[in-house]
N, C-alpha and C positions, 0 to 999 in steps of 0.2 A: 290203227288196225285196218287192214283192207276189208272191203265188203265181203259178204258171204258169196256173192257173185257179182258180175258187172252191173246187175240191175237190182240186187236185193240186199237188204240188211236184216237178216233173220234173227240176230241175237243182239242184246244190248251193246251199244257203242261200236258195232261194226261200222266202219267208215268214219271213225273219230280218232283224233289225237288225244291221248290221255297222258298226264304227267304222274309218275309214281313218286310219292313223297317218301321222306326218310323213315316215317313210321309205317310204311307199307300201304297207306291209303292212296287212292288215285283221285286226280282232279281233272274232270273233262276240260279240254282246252280249245279244240277246234272241231267243227263238223265239216262234212262234205268231202272227205277223202274217198278216193276210189281204189287205186292200186299203188300204194306208195312203194318205191323201190329202194329208198335210202333217206337218211336224214343227216344234216350237217349244219355247221354254223359259219357265217362269213366273218371277215376280220372285225366287224363291228359287234360280233356276238349275237347276231340275229339268226334264229333257227329257220331253216328251209327244209323242205322235203322234195324228192323227185316224184312227180306224178306221171302216169302213163296214159297214152292215148286210149280213148274209149268213150262211153257215154258221158256227156257233159264235159268232155276234154277233147278238143279237136286235134291236139298234138300233145306230145310229151312236154314237160316243162318243170321249172323250179317254182315252188309256191311258198310264201311266207307262212310260218306257223305262229300267227299272232293270237294270243289268248283272247277268246271270245269271238274269233273269226269263223266265217263259213267259206270254204275253199272251192265250192262249186257243185257237188253232187247232192241233190236234195233228198235222195232216198233215205238218208240218215236222220231226217228230221224227227221221226217218232221218238227218239231217245232224248229229246229236249226235256221231256217230262221227268227224266231221271237226272237232269243237270240244271238245277235251279241257279247255280252260279253263272250260267251262260245267258240268262235272260230269256226273253220270249223267242219263239221260233221265227227265223227270218222269213221274209216274203218269198213267194215262189218265183223262180226264174221264168222268163218269157217263153222259152222253148220254141220249136218250129223254125221255119225259114227266117223269121225275123229275130231270132235269138242272137244277141251279141254280148259277150262277156263284159266289155268295157262300158256298154250302155246300161246293162243291168246293175253294174257296180255303182252307178250314180243313183240308182233308185233303191238299192238294197244296201243299207249302211254296213252290214256285217260281211258282205261279199268281198273277198280279197282277189283281185285279178292276178293271173299268172305273172310272176315277177320276170321270168326269162323263159320265153317259148323256145323249145328245141325243135325247129321245123322237122316234120316227119320225113325220115329217110335222108334228107339233106344233112342232118346232123346225127341224131340217134333214132332209135325205134322202140327201145325199152330201157329207159333211164334207171340207173340203180344208185350206187354209192356216191356221196358228195364228200370231197376231200379238200381241205384248206392248206395252201402252201404257207407254212410257217418256218421254212428252212433258212430264211435270211440270205437268200441268194444261192444256196447250195444246189437248188434245182433250176437255176437259170434266172431270167429276169422277171419271173411271174409271181413275185412275193405278194402275199395277201390275196391272191386270186383263188378261185375255186376250180377244181377238176371234177368232172362228172363222168362216171363210167356208164357204158351201155351194154346190155346183154345181147340183144339180137345182132347188132352190127359189129360187136367186138371192138369197140373204139373207146378212146378217152377224149372228152371234149373239155374245153376251157371256158370259164364263165367269169365275167366281171359284173358287179352289182353297185348300184348307187340309189340313194333315196331322194326323190323329187316330190315336193308337195305332200310329204308324209307317206308316199307310196314307194315301195321297192321295185326297181326295174333294172334292166341292164342288157348285156350282150353276150352271145355265145360265139365261139370260134372253133374250127377244127383244130385238133392237136396231134393225136397219134392214132393210127389204125394198124390192122394186121396182127392183133393178138390171137392166141391159139384157140380160144374158146370164148363162150359167153361170159362177160365180166359181171360179177355180183358184188364183190367186196374188195376193199383195198386199204392201203396205208401210205401216206406221204410222210416219210420220216424226217426228223429234224436235220439229218445229214444229207437230205436231198435224194432219197431213193423212193421211187414210186413202185410199190409192190401191189400187184393185182392178182385176183384169183377168181375162179368160177368153174362152170361146167356147161354142158349142153343138154342137160336133163329136162325133159318136160316140154320145152318149146324149141323150135328150130333156131339155129344161129348161123351167121355167115361162116364162122370157123368150124372145124370138124373134130378137134380133139375133145374127148369125153370130159376131161377136166385139165386144169393147168394152174400153176402158180408161177408168175413171171415178174421180172424186175426191170425197171427202166431207169437209167441214170443219165444225167446231163453230161455231154461230152466236154463241156467247157467252152464250146464254140457257140456264139450267139448268132442265130440267123436273123435275117430281116423279117420281122413279124409285125402285125398290127397289135400292139401291146394292149391298147384299150380304146374303145369307142364309147364316148359319153355324150349326153344330150346337152344342147344349148337352146336358148329361147328361139334362135333362128336357124337351127340345124344341128350339127354334130361336131365334136372335137375328136380328132384321131391322134393317138400317141404311138410312135414307132420305137422299135428296139434299137434302130440305127438311123443315122441321118439319111434322109431321102434326097434324091436329086430335086432341088428346089424348083427348077424350071419345069420339069415334068409334073411335079406335084401341084404346081400352081395352075395347071390346065384342067378345067372342068371335064374335059374329055377323058381324063385319066380315071374317071370314076363312073360307075353305073349303079343306079338305085331303083328299087321297086318296093312297094308295100302291099301287105295283104293281112287279112285276119281270118278267123274261122267261125263256123256256126257254133253257137252255144246252145246245144240241144241234147235231147235224150238219146239220140242215135249214136252209133259207134263211130267215133272219129269224125273228121270233116275234111273236105278239100280246102285249098286256099281260095278265099273269096274276097270280093270287094277290092280287087287289085287296082293300084294306082301307080303312076310313074312320076314321082317328084322331079323337079328340075333343080340341079345344082347350079346356082347363078353366079357364085363367087367362091374363090378359094384363097385363104390366107395361110401362108407358110411361115413358120418361125425362122429366125435367123440361123438357128442351129440345125434346122431340118428335121427335128424330132417331133414337131407338132404341126398338125394341119387342121384348120377350121373350115368346115364346109358350110356355106350359107345355102339353105335349101328352101325353095318355094314349093309348098305342098306337103308339109309335115302332116301325118295322120295320127291323131290320138287313138290309142288302143290297137294300133297296127304293128306288125313286125316290119322293120325297115331293113331290107336285105341290101347290103352294100358289097359291090365287087370292085376290086382294085387292079384292073388289067394292065394299067400302064405304070404303076408305081415301082420304082427301083432306086437303088443307091447310085451315086455318081459313077461307081465302078461297074454298074450294070447288074448287080444282084437283085433278083426279083423277090417279091414277098412270098414266103414259103407257103402260107395259106391265105390267099388273096380274097377272102370273103368273111363277112361278119353279119350277124343277125341281131338287131337291136329291138327290144320290145318297148315301145314308147307308150307306157301307161299314162304318163303325165308329161306335158311340155313345160319346161322350166319357165317361170315368169321372168319378164324383162326387169332388170334392176333399174 
């Protein structure tokens, strides 16, 4: 349930996730929600919800709904007295200029860091429904990946997730824009049809139609896309939908990377802060041209790693359709 307002929890369990049992009873499951826009499960069966930028949330993002967890907004703490199954109230976040979510997560065991940050305005601005592609290829090469709708920007984003050191994290990628209204709900059918709907009631949206129900189908043609960005102990692995030009892909100059995080504080939203520019020191390209390993000097735990692919193309000259990805590096994989 969302809060009574951005800063208040006026009634029991406002700002909480509750599970409704078969007998009609409810079980408190997570605290700290602010303004959830949707809930869904990844291919591993793990529940996530879409959170929206505001107090204690520097940007929108996907957060894991782990039983017993605290997902960031402490105004919901008073209701721990009604939830004995949740244990004691978690520690208070740091707040202020020094507040960083990944640092507080090391101090507060219950605090779950954002699994995938959706950088504000670069990706979405009001994240809503979460849809899992279970179409077995009928919707293209994105099987078992997530698609996240956005109300304000009228876009659909793509998300991949992985678990590292017991913590969920992953990347988001642009997918499709130009829908007719603010997107609130949707369905990704087993035969590969993405059906989305919404309205522009209450808050402004990029699109102008008062309401719409639209369908998106795969044309059967696979573009060159970054299929997945995943973490390595020394950098990242990139998988593409088509073989890339191996000579171009082996050149570190074909990539650009920056990192940043956000304030974890009571104020509304946050600018990108603590920016760094890691150096890509080495690139290894697979023989088939479908996988690239980036060796990176300067990985930043807890930061979004924004990767641009300005030079990547196929040997025929086809460019990457959406040449950017944003990876939330909550944990750096240990060396084997």
